[in-house]
C-alpha positions as CSV (number, residue, x, y, z in Angstrom):
1,M,-18.4,-26.3,-2.4
2,M,-16.2,-23.8,-3.9
3,V,-12.6,-24.2,-2.8
4,R,-9.6,-21.8,-3.4
5,V,-6.5,-23.7,-4.0
6,M,-3.4,-22.2,-2.5
7,L,0.1,-23.6,-3.8
8,A,3.7,-23.3,-3.1
9,Y,6.6,-24.4,-5.1
10,I,9.3,-25.5,-2.8
11,D,13.1,-25.2,-3.7
12,G,12.2,-26.4,-7.4
13,T,11.5,-30.1,-6.3
14,G,7.9,-30.3,-7.9
15,F,6.6,-30.7,-4.7
16,A,3.6,-28.3,-3.7
17,N,1.3,-27.9,-0.7
18,I,-2.4,-27.8,-1.5
19,V,-4.6,-26.2,0.9
20,D,-8.3,-26.0,1.5
21,G,-9.4,-22.3,1.2
22,S,-12.6,-22.9,3.4
23,G,-10.3,-22.6,6.2
24,S,-10.5,-26.2,7.4
25,G,-6.7,-26.3,7.7
26,F,-6.8,-29.4,5.5
27,A,-3.8,-29.9,3.6
28,Y,-1.7,-32.3,1.8
29,V,1.9,-32.2,-0.1
30,F,2.7,-34.4,-2.9
31,N,4.7,-34.3,-6.2
32,L,2.7,-32.7,-9.1
33,D,3.5,-33.6,-12.8
34,T,4.4,-30.5,-14.9
35,L,1.3,-30.0,-16.4
36,F,-0.9,-30.4,-13.8
37,F,1.5,-27.9,-11.6
38,S,1.4,-25.9,-14.6
39,N,-2.3,-25.2,-14.7
40,I,-2.6,-24.9,-11.1
41,C,-0.3,-21.6,-11.5
42,K,-1.8,-20.3,-14.4
43,S,-5.1,-20.5,-12.6
44,A,-4.0,-18.8,-9.2
45,L,-5.3,-15.1,-10.1
46,V,-7.9,-15.5,-12.4
47,H,-10.5,-14.9,-9.8
48,L,-9.3,-11.3,-9.9
49,A,-10.5,-10.4,-13.1
50,P,-10.7,-7.8,-14.0
51,L,-7.7,-6.7,-12.2
52,E,-7.5,-3.1,-10.8
53,A,-4.4,-2.9,-8.6
54,V,-1.2,-4.6,-7.4
55,L,0.3,-3.7,-3.8
56,F,4.0,-3.9,-2.9
57,D,5.7,-4.4,0.1
58,V,9.1,-2.6,0.1
59,D,12.2,-4.2,2.0
60,G,12.8,-7.5,0.3
61,T,10.2,-7.3,-2.3
62,L,11.1,-4.4,-4.4
63,C,14.7,-4.9,-3.3
64,D,16.9,-7.4,-1.7
65,S,17.4,-5.3,1.3
66,D,17.7,-7.7,4.0
67,P,21.3,-8.2,3.8
68,L,21.7,-4.7,4.5
69,H,19.6,-4.9,7.6
70,H,21.2,-7.8,8.8
71,E,24.7,-6.2,8.3
72,A,23.5,-3.1,10.2
73,F,22.1,-5.2,13.1
74,K,24.9,-7.5,13.4
75,V,27.6,-4.7,13.3
76,M,25.7,-2.7,15.8
77,L,24.7,-5.4,18.1
78,Q,28.3,-6.8,18.5
79,E,29.3,-3.1,19.2
80,I,27.3,-3.3,22.4
81,G,28.1,-6.9,23.4
82,F,24.7,-8.6,22.6
83,N,24.9,-12.3,22.5
84,N,28.4,-11.9,24.4
85,G,29.7,-10.6,21.4
86,V,28.7,-13.5,19.1
87,P,27.5,-12.1,15.7
88,I,24.0,-12.6,15.0
89,D,23.2,-15.4,12.0
90,E,20.9,-15.2,9.5
91,D,18.6,-17.9,11.2
92,F,18.5,-15.5,13.8
93,F,17.8,-12.4,11.9
94,I,15.0,-14.4,10.0
95,Q,13.3,-15.5,13.0
96,N,13.7,-12.4,15.1
97,I,14.0,-9.3,12.9
98,A,13.0,-10.1,9.4
99,G,9.7,-8.1,8.3
100,K,8.8,-7.2,11.8
101,H,7.9,-3.7,12.9
102,N,10.6,-2.0,14.9
103,D,8.6,-1.7,18.1
104,D,8.6,-5.6,18.1
105,I,12.2,-5.7,17.4
106,A,13.1,-3.7,20.4
107,R,11.0,-5.7,22.5
108,V,12.8,-9.2,21.4
109,L,16.4,-7.7,21.5
110,F,15.9,-5.6,24.9
111,P,13.2,-7.1,26.8
112,D,14.3,-5.5,29.8
113,N,14.5,-1.9,28.2
114,F,12.0,-1.2,25.7
115,E,13.2,2.7,25.4
116,K,16.7,1.5,25.0
117,G,15.6,-0.9,22.0
118,L,13.4,1.6,20.4
119,K,16.6,4.1,20.6
120,F,18.8,1.3,19.0
121,T,16.5,0.8,16.3
122,V,16.7,4.6,15.2
123,E,20.3,4.4,15.2
124,K,20.4,1.2,13.3
125,E,18.0,2.7,10.7
126,A,20.4,5.7,9.8
127,M,23.2,3.1,9.3
128,F,21.0,0.9,6.9
129,R,20.2,4.1,5.0
130,K,24.0,4.8,4.6
131,L,24.5,1.2,3.3
132,A,21.1,1.4,1.0
133,A,22.4,4.5,-0.4
134,E,25.3,2.8,-1.9
135,Q,24.3,-0.9,-2.4
136,L,20.6,-1.2,-3.2
137,T,19.6,-3.3,-6.1
138,P,16.2,-4.3,-7.5
139,I,14.7,-7.8,-7.1
140,K,15.4,-9.5,-10.4
141,G,12.4,-8.9,-12.9
142,L,11.0,-6.0,-10.9
143,L,11.1,-3.6,-13.9
144,K,9.4,-6.1,-16.3
145,L,6.5,-6.6,-13.7
146,T,6.4,-2.6,-13.2
147,K,6.3,-1.8,-16.8
148,W,3.4,-4.8,-17.3
149,I,1.7,-3.1,-14.7
150,E,2.0,0.4,-16.2
151,D,1.1,-0.8,-19.7
152,H,-2.2,-2.2,-18.1
153,G,-3.2,1.0,-16.3
154,L,-3.3,-0.3,-12.9
155,K,-3.5,1.3,-9.7
156,R,-0.5,0.5,-7.4
157,A,1.0,1.2,-3.8
158,A,3.7,0.5,-1.6
159,V,2.9,-0.6,1.8
160,T,5.5,-1.0,4.5
161,N,6.6,-1.5,8.1
162,A,9.9,0.5,7.4
163,P,10.1,4.0,8.7
164,R,9.1,6.7,6.1
165,E,12.5,7.9,5.5
166,N,13.9,4.4,4.7
167,A,10.9,3.6,2.3
168,V,11.2,7.2,0.5
169,L,15.0,6.5,0.1
170,M,14.5,2.9,-1.4
171,I,11.8,3.7,-3.7
172,E,14.1,6.8,-5.2
173,K,17.1,4.6,-5.6
174,L,15.2,2.2,-7.6
175,G,13.4,4.8,-9.6
176,L,9.8,4.3,-8.8
177,T,8.9,7.6,-7.1
178,D,6.6,8.3,-10.1
179,F,5.5,4.6,-10.0
180,F,3.7,4.5,-6.9
181,Q,0.6,6.6,-6.5
182,F,0.5,6.0,-2.5
183,L,2.9,5.1,0.0
184,I,1.5,3.7,3.1
185,I,3.8,3.4,6.4
186,G,2.7,1.0,9.0
187,D,3.6,3.3,11.6
188,E,1.3,5.8,10.5
189,C,-2.1,3.4,10.5
190,E,-3.8,2.5,13.3
191,H,-1.9,-0.9,13.7
192,A,1.2,-2.3,11.5
193,K,1.7,-5.3,9.9
194,P,0.8,-8.4,10.4
195,H,-2.7,-6.6,11.0
196,P,-4.4,-5.7,7.5
197,A,-4.9,-2.3,8.4
198,P,-2.2,-0.9,6.1
199,Y,-3.2,-3.0,3.4
200,L,-6.9,-2.0,4.0
201,K,-6.0,1.8,4.1
202,A,-3.8,1.2,0.7
203,L,-7.7,-0.1,-1.0
204,E,-9.4,2.9,0.7
205,L,-6.6,5.4,-0.6
206,L,-6.8,4.0,-4.5
207,K,-10.6,3.2,-4.5
208,V,-10.2,-0.5,-5.8
209,S,-11.7,-3.7,-4.4
210,K,-10.0,-6.2,-2.5
211,D,-11.7,-8.9,-4.9
212,H,-9.7,-7.2,-7.8
213,T,-6.3,-6.5,-6.2
214,F,-3.3,-8.8,-5.5
215,I,-0.1,-8.2,-3.1
216,C,3.8,-9.1,-3.6
217,E,5.2,-9.7,0.0
218,D,8.2,-11.3,1.1
219,S,7.8,-12.0,4.9
220,V,5.5,-14.3,6.8
221,S,4.3,-10.8,8.7
222,G,3.6,-9.1,5.3
223,I,1.8,-12.5,4.0
224,K,-0.3,-12.5,6.9
225,A,-1.3,-8.7,6.6
226,G,-2.3,-9.3,3.4
227,V,-4.2,-12.4,3.7
228,A,-5.9,-11.2,6.8
229,A,-7.1,-8.1,4.4
230,G,-8.8,-10.7,2.2
231,M,-6.5,-10.3,-1.1
232,P,-4.3,-13.2,-2.5
233,V,-0.6,-12.8,-1.7
234,I,2.4,-13.5,-4.2
235,G,5.2,-14.5,-1.8
236,L,8.9,-13.8,-2.8
237,T,11.5,-16.3,-1.5
238,T,14.0,-13.6,-1.8
239,R,15.7,-14.5,1.6
240,N,13.1,-16.1,4.0
241,P,12.6,-19.9,3.0
242,A,9.7,-21.3,1.5
243,Q,9.0,-23.7,4.4
244,I,8.5,-20.5,6.5
245,L,6.8,-18.4,4.3
246,I,4.2,-21.3,3.5
247,E,2.7,-21.2,7.2
248,A,1.3,-17.6,6.2
249,K,-0.5,-19.0,3.4
250,P,0.5,-17.3,0.2
251,T,-1.4,-17.8,-3.1
252,L,1.8,-18.4,-5.2
253,L,5.6,-18.6,-3.9
254,I,8.2,-17.2,-6.6
255,Q,12.0,-16.7,-6.4
256,D,11.8,-13.3,-8.3
257,Y,9.8,-11.3,-10.8
258,E,11.2,-13.4,-13.7
259,D,9.7,-16.7,-12.1
260,P,7.6,-18.6,-15.0
261,K,5.0,-19.2,-12.4
262,L,4.2,-15.7,-12.0
263,W,3.9,-14.9,-15.8
264,A,1.7,-18.1,-16.3
265,A,-0.7,-16.5,-13.8
266,L,-0.5,-13.0,-15.2
267,E,-1.0,-14.5,-18.6
268,E,-4.1,-16.6,-17.9
269,L,-5.4,-13.5,-15.8
270,D,-5.2,-11.4,-19.1
271,R,-6.7,-13.8,-20.9
272,V,-9.7,-14.4,-18.9
273,G,-10.0,-10.6,-18.5
274,H,-10.5,-9.8,-22.1
């Protein structure tokens, strides 16, 4: 029986999750010695050779934007007396807001008045754009990875649940307007993430196979979308804890794009593909 291995390296402890890729749900956690762990990381993407494309989420994946979203929600919710005026903390943000579509956020924050919730999220996005225009920065190592992708002649697309206006602003601020060949917005698809539709649309537009493409994501919703679309997902622990992301079954978890685990996997993919 062929088994795809999924692993996650949690908080630098040396512990990893190994999951039976057959879907049985069988999993166990154990401490890995350095050599064994290194070999598993190296082989994480080799089945994709020859690689054709890389797909990216935007918020939290290209840039560390979650603190800006958190700040915008915190200020605006406090202004209207949400939670009796007590500011939302990071745990609340991660559990109820991060990575979710605005329709879902509106239902969580305003369960009795969905239209009011939608209006609130539109106003919040305007506040976010003001903050992003001044404070947005790329995830560490992002430009190193985008150069690697360009040097290898790979196709690429950004796939996000963010409103188009937000996504365009962030991509422009990061200097990646010419890098991405397509920008797919969840709202403009039949379904947004965590449904696989946005990632399947990216494959269709790029004319590439899911068997030769991987995804970079930072949220449970996004990772679930990528996995459901049949592609390996590299999860970034930008803000969401590894123990939360692991539930969505990423192929590999990394801290940022300078993480040695990522480059070990890409170098082995290079070697196998040549």
